[in-house]
C-alpha positions in Angstrom: -10.9 -16.0 0.0 -8.2 -15.6 2.5 -4.4 -15.9 2.2 -3.1 -16.2 5.7 -5.0 -13.7 7.8 -5.8 -11.3 4.9 -8.8 -11.3 2.6 -7.7 -11.5 -1.0 -9.6 -8.2 -1.7 -7.4 -6.5 0.9 -4.1 -7.4 -0.7 -2.9 -4.8 -3.2 -2.6 -5.8 -6.9 1.2 -5.8 -6.9 1.4 -8.1 -3.9 -1.3 -10.3 -5.3 0.7 -10.7 -8.5 3.7 -11.8 -6.5 1.7 -14.3 -4.4 -0.4 -15.9 -7.2 0.6 -17.4 -10.5 -2.1 -18.5 -13.0 -2.1 -20.8 -16.0 -5.4 -21.6 -17.7 -6.9 -23.5 -20.6 -7.2 -20.2 -22.6 -3.5 -19.4 -22.3 -2.0 -16.3 -23.8 1.5 -16.3 -25.4 3.2 -13.2 -26.6 4.8 -12.9 -30.0 8.3 -13.7 -28.9 10.5 -16.7 -28.2 9.5 -19.6 -26.0 12.3 -18.5 -23.6 10.9 -15.0 -23.4 7.4 -16.2 -22.8 8.5 -18.3 -19.9 10.9 -15.8 -18.3 8.6 -12.8 -18.9 10.0 -10.2 -16.6 13.5 -11.5 -16.1 16.5 -11.7 -18.4 18.2 -15.0 -19.5 20.3 -15.1 -16.4 17.3 -14.8 -14.3 18.1 -11.2 -13.2 15.1 -8.9 -12.7 14.1 -6.5 -15.4 12.0 -3.5 -14.5 8.6 -4.6 -13.1 9.6 -8.2 -12.7 9.6 -10.6 -9.8 12.7 -12.2 -8.2 15.5 -13.5 -10.4 15.6 -17.3 -10.9 18.4 -18.4 -13.3 19.2 -21.0 -15.9 19.0 -24.0 -13.5 15.5 -22.9 -12.6 14.5 -22.7 -16.2 15.8 -26.2 -16.9 13.9 -27.6 -14.0 10.7 -25.9 -15.1 11.1 -27.3 -18.7 11.4 -30.7 -17.1 8.3 -30.2 -14.8 6.1 -29.0 -17.7 7.3 -31.8 -20.1 8.7 -29.2 -22.6 12.3 -30.4 -22.6 11.8 -33.0 -25.3 9.7 -30.7 -27.5 12.6 -28.2 -27.6 14.6 -30.5 -29.8 11.9 -30.5 -32.4 11.8 -26.7 -32.5 14.1 -25.1 -35.1 15.8 -22.8 -32.6 15.0 -24.6 -29.4 14.1 -22.1 -26.6 14.7 -19.2 -29.0 12.0 -20.3 -31.4 9.4 -17.6 -31.9 5.9 -18.8 -31.1 4.1 -16.2 -33.2 1.1 -14.0 -32.3 -0.9 -15.8 -29.5 1.3 -18.9 -30.0 0.1 -19.8 -33.5 3.4 -21.6 -34.3 3.1 -24.2 -31.5 0.4 -26.8 -30.8 -2.3 -26.3 -28.3 -0.6 -28.6 -25.8 2.7 -26.8 -26.3 0.9 -23.4 -25.7 -0.6 -24.8 -22.5 2.7 -26.1 -21.3 4.6 -22.8 -22.1 2.0 -20.8 -20.3 2.2 -23.2 -17.4 6.0 -23.0 -17.4 5.7 -19.2 -17.0 3.5 -19.7 -13.9 5.7 -22.4 -12.4 8.9 -20.5 -13.1 7.5 -17.6 -11.0 7.7 -19.7 -7.8 4.6 -17.8 -6.5 3.4 -19.3 -3.2 0.0 -20.0 -4.8 -0.3 -21.6 -8.2 -3.7 -21.7 -9.9 -4.1 -24.1 -12.8 -7.4 -23.8 -14.6 -7.9 -26.9 -16.8 -4.2 -26.8 -17.9 -4.3 -30.4 -19.4 -7.1 -30.1 -21.9 -4.8 -30.2 -24.9 -2.2 -32.7 -23.6 -2.4 -36.5 -23.6 -2.8 -38.5 -20.4 0.8 -39.7 -20.3 2.1 -36.1 -20.5 -0.4 -35.0 -17.9 0.9 -37.6 -15.5 4.5 -36.5 -16.1 3.5 -32.9 -15.4 1.5 -33.8 -12.3 4.5 -35.8 -10.9 6.8 -32.9 -11.7 4.5 -30.4 -10.1 4.1 -32.5 -7.0 7.9 -32.4 -6.5 8.5 -28.8 -7.7 5.7 -27.2 -5.8 6.1 -29.2 -2.5 6.2 -26.0 -0.4 3.5 -24.2 -2.3 -0.3 -24.4 -2.7 -1.5 -25.7 -6.1 -5.1 -25.3 -6.9 -6.0 -27.4 -9.9 -9.4 -27.0 -11.6 -10.1 -29.7 -14.2 -12.7 -32.1 -15.6 -10.1 -34.8 -16.2 -9.9 -36.6 -12.9 -6.8 -38.6 -13.5 -4.7 -35.7 -12.2 -6.4 -36.0 -8.8 -4.9 -39.3 -7.9 -2.1 -37.5 -6.3 -4.0 -34.6 -4.8 -4.0 -34.0 -1.1 -7.6 -32.9 -1.0 -10.3 -32.8 -3.7 -13.4 -30.6 -3.6 -16.2 -31.7 -6.0 -18.4 -28.8 -7.2 -21.8 -29.1 -8.6 -23.6 -26.0 -9.7 -21.2 -23.9 -7.7 -21.6 -25.8 -4.4 -19.2 -28.2 -2.8 -20.9 -31.6 -2.8 -18.0 -33.9 -1.9 -14.6 -33.6 -0.3 -11.8 -36.1 0.3 -8.8 -37.9 -1.3 -9.1 -39.7 -4.6 -9.2 -43.1 -2.8 -12.0 -41.9 -0.4 -14.1 -40.5 -3.2 -13.9 -43.5 -5.5 -15.1 -45.7 -2.6 -18.1 -43.5 -2.0 -21.2 -43.2 -4.1 -21.5 -39.7 -5.6 -20.6 -37.4 -8.5 -16.8 -37.9 -8.3 -17.1 -41.7 -8.5 -19.5 -41.5 -11.4 -17.3 -39.2 -13.5 -14.1 -41.1 -12.6 -15.6 -44.4 -13.7 -16.9 -43.0 -16.9 -13.5 -41.4 -17.8 -11.7 -44.7 -17.0 -14.2 -46.6 -19.2 -13.6 -44.1 -22.1 -9.8 -44.4 -21.7 
């Protein structure tokens, strides 16, 4: 895997952490507030704390809450952003855990955002809101989305279909649903089930 002219393995770990943000289906939240889980490494004003990335600020946090469809949920939490999530996020739902972890990755503004099945615990309408928000927020970044729910790919610039670790199809959503193949089969089955 190359980033620019460099092999990923040639980039030191500190630089890799600056370049790549990750949110996955098995997200990890720390036993602190929603705010602290998202800001991790910066203070409330977005200033750097030791070992953190660049400061971002309150406006960035508000934008990230909107992108990850968390803003409405905050009104239902007893202390809003300051609500403690408990060890591994036990005090929030699975979808909220996923969105808080995603908010942390999005907040970082890393040039490469890896999302590994980040919508498995959210409904389709919320997924669509998040994809729309990500499309606008990450316009100048690379977003790699790995998922089995193909509805998110309607807006993707390019889709790679893997089967047993090999790329078997490539194209846009429109191209792939017009062609026979694995993508079309899965997409039609998911639409039918919806």
